[in-house]
N, C-alpha and C positions, 0 to 999 in steps of 0.2 A: 120412518129412519130417513134422514136427510142425507145427501152425498156431498162432499166438499171436493171440489177439484181442485189439486195443487200442481202448479206449473213447474214441470222439471226444469235441471238446470241444463240440460241438452237440447232445449228447445232452439230451433234457428232462429236468427232474428229475423223479422220483417224486413224486407229491403222498404229503403224509403223512397220517395218519389224522386229523389237525384239521383239513385243509383243501386248498386247492391249494397253499399253498406254506407251510413253517413259518417264523411271523414270530416276531421275539425278545420273551421273555414280559416283560410292563411290572413296573418295580420296585415292592414293595409302598410305600404312603404311610406314613411315620415320623411320628408325632405328637411334636414335642418339647415337653417337659415345662418350663415356666417354673423358672427359679432362684429361690429364695427367697434375699432379700438380707437379713441380719439387721440389718444397720447401717441400712437404711432402714426398717426395722418399727420398731426402737429409737427412732428421730427421730420417726416419726409418733405412738409411744405419748408420747414426752416432749412433743411439741406438743400433744396432747389433755391432758395432764396439766398443762401451763402454763397452756393456756385456762381449764382449770376452777378453777386457782388463783386467777387474776387475775378471774374471775368472782365467785369467793367472797371477795377480799379487796375488790373494790367494792361488794360488796352490805354487807360489814360495815363498810366507811367510810361507806357513805351511810346506815347505821342508826345511827352516833355522830354526826351532823351536830347541831349547836348552834345556836339562833336566837339572833342577837347584833345589835349596833346598829353600823352603819357611818355614816360622815359624808356626808350628801346632799349638799353644797355647802361652799364654802371660808368658814370663819369664823374672824374675827380673834382674835387675844389680847385676852381680857378682855371679849368681847363676851357678850351673853346669849344663851343657846340656846333655840331654839323649835322645836316640833313639826316643822317644815319643815327644820332642819338635821339631823335623824337619820332614818334608814331602816333596817328590819330586814333581814336576810341570813341564808342559810342556810348554814353553813361547816363544815368538818370540820377541827377545830383540834387541834392539841399541845396535852397538859395543860397546859405550861409557858406556853402562850400566856394572857395576862390580857386578857380581854374583859368586856364589858358586856353582858348578857341583855336581851332585848326586853323584860321585865318591869319592868325600873327606867326605861324611857324618861320614865315621867309623873313622876318624882320629879327627872330631869335638867332637865327644861325650868325655865328661870329661873335656872338656876346659869350659870356664866360659865365660858369658855375659857380654861384656865391656859397653853396654849400656841395657836400656831396651827395650825387644823385644816383639813386638805386632803380635798377631795371625794373620796368612793372609798377612803379609807382607815378600817381597823379602829378603832373608838373603845376606848380602854383607861380604866381608872377614873382614872389619874393625869392624864389630859389634861382632867380637869374639877375646877372649885372652885367652892365656896359663899362664900369669901372674897370681899367687896366691895372695889373699889378705891380706895374713900373710906376711910380707915383712921382710927383713933380719934386725935382731936387735928388734923383735917384738916377742910377745909369745900370745897363743891363751887361753882365759879364759871362762869358761862358767858361766852366770850369770843369777841365776834363780830370777825370778821376779813374783809377784803376779799381778794382773790386776791393782790393784791401784798404783803400782809401775813403770809403764810404760804408754805411751802414749797410746790413743786408737786407733790412726792410725796405719796402719799396717807397720811393719820395713821391709825393704829391705837390702839384702848383697849390701856392699859399702857404706852403708850410715853412715854419720858422726854423732855419739851421743856423749853424755857426761855421765859418771858414779858418779853420787853423793853420797856422803857417808852421811846417814842420821844420826841423834843421837840416841844413844842407848836409848831406854825407862828407862831402869834400871839404866843406869848411870846418865841419866838427872834428874831421882827423887832424886838420893843420893846426886846430887849436891847442891839441894834446900835444905836449912836449915828450918826445922820445925819451925813454930811460929815467923820467922823473917818478921819485918813489912818493912824493907826497901827494895826499890826496887834493883834487882840483875843486876850485868853488862851486857851489851847485848852480845848474845851469838856470837861467832865468826863465820865468813863465812864458811859455808860447804866445805869440801875439794871435788875438781873436778878433774876427769881424763879424757881426751880424748881418744877415742877408735873409731874403725871401725868394723860395724857390719858385721861377715862373714857367719853367718849362722842364720836362725831362726826356733826354734822347734815349735812341735805341743804343743797347750794349754792342760795340762792333764784335762781331764773330771771332775773330783771331785773338784778339787782346783782351776783351772784356772791358775795354774803357768807354765810358759811358759821359756824355757832355750834360752837363746840369747848367742851366740860365739860371743866374741868381740876380736878383735886384739889391743893390747896395749903396748908400749915400754916393753921391757924385765925387766927393772930395776922395774916397777910399776906391773909386773905379780903378784909375791908372795902377793904384799899388799892388791891388790885387790882382788885376791882368799881369805884371810883371812877375809877380810870386807864381801865377799858374804856370807861366811859361818856362819855369824852371822844374816844374812838376813837385815843390816842397811845399804842398799843401794837402791836408784832410779836410773832410766834412762829417760833422756831428749833428745830430738833430736836437734841436734846443729844447727846454723843457715847456711842455704846454702851459698856459694860463691858467691860473688856479691849482695846477698839479701840485704833488708834494715832491 
């Protein structure tokens, strides 16, 4: 009779050579290598190159700036330029832009504005003229006007106006016959004289009277001066060329 030996479930495990119980070995740490992204590297290189190019362009433009004149304050057409009307500025300009260098400022003082100049705008050679508003064959006459004798709109040198001869109140009253029941004949149209504004004075504080210098034909200068002395004149603005 053979005897069969069966291992029981409660038998203790035999310690291994490494310790009381064999523990599972830890997995080795794997160092992941970063992937190189060619697209990101190319983008970085492109941005660096663009920044360098922008800096080079900025340096080039700043080295090509020009010292030119700009309008420091509004100047009416025909007005005489003063030093306070012009200011220097350093600008990077296209070669096609016509500007006035600051070295010519002294020669511009005393000349006239050929067009209306706006503050902050770049001054160009065509905007300045040495031609006087009083042409050959004309005379300069000062016309003193009350506020009721001229428009409320501000006059400017070079503006075309009409000087109207208004009826003298004393003469108009003497021409009317007292007690006359019949209607009088219509009054003739007032005489007008075309003129060009050369300068506009400052209104007097007490009366508001403004003296406007106008250029008129030499033949009409004495007549206008005598009419102005009586105060029987008024000024109206003529229609602009091409206006309706």
